[in-house]
N, C-alpha and C positions, 0 to 999 in steps of 0.2 A: 964466421958467424953460424950459431947453431941452427938456423933455418936452412933446409937444403931443398933444392929443386930437383925435379926428376926427369926433366925433359933435356934434350942434347944440347949442352952449352957450347959455345965456340971453343972454350978453354977451361979447364979446371974441373970438369965433371969426373968423378973418381968411382970406383967400384961400390964404395960405401954409399955414395949418393943415390946409386942406381938401387942397391939392396934395400935401403932404408925407406926409400919412397915407393917400392913396389907395392901397390895398393890393390888393384883389380877391383875397386869399389866404384861403379859408376851407375847410379840409379838413372834411367833415361827419362827425358822430358820431351824428347822428339826423336827423330831417325838419326841425328848426329849429335844434338847436345845432352848433357847429363845435369843432374842436380848437384849444385855446389853443396858441400857440407863435410862434417867431420866424421870420422869413423867412430862407431860407438864403442863402449866397453870400458871396463875399470878393472884395477888389479884383483880386487876381491869379489867381483861380479855383482855388487850390490847397487851400482849405478848404472844408468843408461849411458851417460857420456861423462868421461872425466878427462879426455884430452883437450888441450887448448883452453882450460878453465882460467879465470882471472880472479885473483884474490889479493887483498891488500897486503902490503910488505912494509909500510911505513906511512908517515903522513901524506907524502905526495908520490908515493911509488907502489906499484902492483907487480905480481909475479904472474906470468902466463906459464901454465905447466905444459909439458911436453904432449905431443899427440900428432896425428896425421889427418889430412884433408885432401879433398878435391876441390879446385877452383875451376869454373867453367869460364871460358872467354866468350867471345861471341860464337856464334853456331859454327862458323868455319874455322875459327881459331883452335877448336878442341879444348880438352880438359887438361889443367896442370895439376899432377900429383905433388903434394907438399909435405914435408914433415918436420917438426921441431923436436930435435932429439935431446934437448936438455932444457931445464926452465930458464925463462928469460925475465929480466927485470925491466920495467918500463918506469919512467919519470914523467910526470904531468907537470905542465906549466902552471905557475902560481895563479890564483883566481884574480878576476877583475876587480877592481877597487868597489864597484857599485853593484853589479850584477852577477848572478850565476850563469855558468854555461854548461852544456853537455858535451862531453867529448866522445868520439867513437874509436873503439879499438879494433883494427882489422888485420887480418892475414892477407897480404897483397902480393900480387904476382907482378914483375916488370918484365917486359919482353920487347927487346929492341926491334924485333921483326915487325911489331905492330906500332906502337907509338912512343916508345921511350927511348931516346937515343942514348946508346952506350951502356944499357943496362939489360942484363939477362939474370934475374936473381928474384928471389922471394924475400919478404920480410914482414914483421910485425910492427904496426905503426899506430900512432894516436893521431886521429884526425881531429883537430882542434874545433870545437864549435863556436859559435858567436854568443857573447854575452848578451843576456836580455831579461826583461822582467819576467817572462815566461819562456825560458830557452828551450830550444829543441835540438835534437842531435843533427849533425850535418849528413848529407848524402854519402853513401859509400862509393869510392872510387871504382872505376872500371877493374875488372879482374881482381876483385878482393871478396872476402868473406867476413861478415861482421861477426864479431865476437861478443862484446859487450858495450854498453854505454855507461859512462861515468859522469855523475853531475858533480861539478867543482864549484863549491859555494863562493860567494863573493868574499874577497879577502884571504882566500885560502892560501897558506904557504907553510912550509916547515916550521917556521917560527910561530906560528899562530894555532897551531894544532892540526893544520892540513885538511885534507879531504874528511868529511864526517862519514866514514865508511860503514858505520853501524847504522845510519839513519835509513829508513825506508825510501826506496827510489833512487838511492845513490848509485847502485851498481846493478844493471839490469842485464841479465843473460839473454843474448841473441843467437847463441850457437844453434844450429840445425844439423841434422844427421843425414848421412847417405850410406847406402849399402850397395853390395853388388846386384847387378841386374837379376831379377827374379827372387832376390832375397826379400825377406819381410822387413820392412823399414820400421824400426823402433822410433816412435814419433817423439820429436823434442823440439818444441818452438815451431813446428811445421805441420800441425795437424790439419790446417786448413788449405794447405797447398794441394793443387789438383794433381790426380794420377795421370800417368803417361799412357796408359793402356787398359782397357777392360781386363780384369782378372789379376790386376796388381794388388798386393796386400800390404797393409801397415798394422802394427800393433800400437793402439792408441791407448796409453796408459791413463790419460785424463779421463777418457770415456769408459775405461776398463772393458774394452772389446777388441776383437780382432776385426779389422774393416777390410772390404773389397770394393775396388774402383769399378763401378759399372758403366762407365763411360761418361757419366753425368756427375756423380757425387760418391762419397764414400759411405757404403752401406754396412752397417754393423751386422755381425752374426748375432743371433739370440744370446743374451747374457747367460753366461755360464751354464750352457747346456748340459745336463746330467747332473749339475751340482746343486747343492742345497744352498740357497741365497742365505746369507747371515741376517740376523735378526735386524731389522730397521732399514735395510737397503733396497727392498722391492715393496711397491704399493699395489700396483696391478700386475698379474702375471703376464708373461711374453707368449706362452703357449700352454694348452691343456696338458697336464702332467708335470709341470713345473712344481717344484718344492721350495718352501722357505721355512726358515726357524723363526717362529712367532713369539715374540716377548721372551726369547731366550730359553724356550722350554717345550714349546708345542710344535710339532710337525704339521705343516699344512700343505695341501695340494690345490693347485689352480685348476678348476674345472671347465674353464673357459669363460666363466662369469664371475665366480667369487672364489675366495679361499675356503676350503672345507678341511676341518680337523681330519688328519690322516689316521686311519686304523688300519695296520698292515693286515693283509688276509693271513687267517690262521693256516699254517702248513699242517697238513693231516695226510694220513693213509688209512687204508680200510682193507678189510679182508672177509671172506665168506667160506674160508676152508681152514681145516686143521683141528676142528673140534671133533671129539670121538664120544659116542653114547656108550653107556655102560649097560650091563646085563639087565633086562626087563624094559628097556626104553629104546626108542628110535629117534634119531636126530632128523627132523625135518628141514630146518634152516639154521644157519648160524651167521650173525652179521656183527662185526666189531670195527669201530673207527676210533683211531688215536690220534692226538696231536704229537708235534715234535717235542713239546714240553712234557709229555708223559700222561696226559689226561685221556682216559679211554672209556667209551661206552659200548656195551655189548648186549645182544639180545639173541636168544635161542628159542626155537619152537621144538618141543619134544612130545612124543606120544607113548602113552603107557601101552606095551605089547604083552604084558605079563597079566597075572591075576589081579582083579579088583582089590583095592586097598580101602577099607572102611575107616572112618574117623570117628573117634568117640566124641562125647559131648564137651571134653575139654579142649578139643582141636589138636590133641596130641598126635603126632605122626612119627612112628619109627623112622628115623634118619634113612632117606633114600638117596644113594649116590646115583646120579643121573647121567652125568657126562663129565668130560675132562677138556678144559680149554687149552688151545695151543700154546707153545713156548712163546714169550715175547707179548702175550695178550693176557697175562695173568696179573692180578693185583700184588702190590708190594706187601700188603697185610691182608689177613681175612676181613672181607667185607659182607654185608647183608644185601640180598637182593629180593626183588619182589616177584611173586608168581601168580598166575591166573589162569582158569581154562574157560572163563564166562560162566561157569556154574559155581565155581568157589575160588577162593584166593588164599595165598599163605606166603611164607617167607622162605628163603633159600639162603645158604651160606656159601660163598664163593672162597675157597681156601687159596692162599699163596701158591700152593703146589698146582693150582688150576682145576682141583675136583670141585663140582657143584653138588650140593646136597639139599634136597627139599627137607625142611624141618618142622613146618607147622602148616595146617590147613584149616579151613573153615569147619567149625564144630558140626558133628552129625552129618558131614558130607562123606565123600569118597572121591578115590582117584580111579576113573573108570577107564578101562582099556578102550583105545580109539579115540580119546579126547586129546585135543592139542593144548599143551600148557606152554604159555609164553613166560620165560624168566628174563628179567632185565635188570641191569646194574650200571652204575658209573662209579669209576675209581681211578685211583692213581696207580700207575704201573710201577 
């Protein structure tokens, strides 16, 4: 028989029995007992549990797929490791003529040392339910693990089309998981089972959260910490600083009370050094600030230290080269800047080379020695 037991049999236990049932998966429920369950996993990693699944194979037959499990007896009997190493076909009895019934498929352990004379083995069985107008599944026998319930409709047989496998409620998965002590349990049909000790963890896929047993209940960690909640999944935020994608396009941040459209802070850097005054001018200050995207604003204050420069009635000013901007803070193309000393004003040209020239000034004015002139511009680097 393909169902192999892993405890010491009086006769017949082989090395293969021992190897294939070596599990090491016992989620505790008390100091001596463990949780009965199936080891999680699938070949492609897409499913939580694939072992010992039950699927239709014919009108009155089903296939149980291979897998491994642990079945807890009474507290003092200990845990029985069990493995099904090849798929197994089950045949259901024909349906009652008048009423439907619900059968229970179980993985069951027989142990002569406890209550079953002459049997030391494990098997997969159909526990037949009672026909009724509103049928219910029978109770699981001792030392067994429920796999599925199957509703057998009235009059079902191979000749009448058999069990209605595609109907809702015909096949109900009852499998539950177990893992090694200290492991994170992948919840499968057992999300409401109490924990065994504070600090135990389970991954509840239905609730989409990692949960910790606090001694009384399973407490979820905040949903998707650090992640952006997809559009339509979060109504109220869990903590200030949580983000969500709103209507599939707008990023919002929870401020503790409401969702606020998020505008990321502009990354920028600034400098006050590197500018150089040219002959006839003194540099008093230079300040520039630029964003990571390349937008720059600069302001300089210079003082005339040479002869006075008079301005005619046209406002014409012989070009005055006043300073040079540092590399990395110069415009990509020549741009115009504004200038003023509080008495008059004019325009300057900022070259891509970094040189700044005064070009015009207030008509009939003058550039007086000792007066501070501020030149400002905003441009793309």
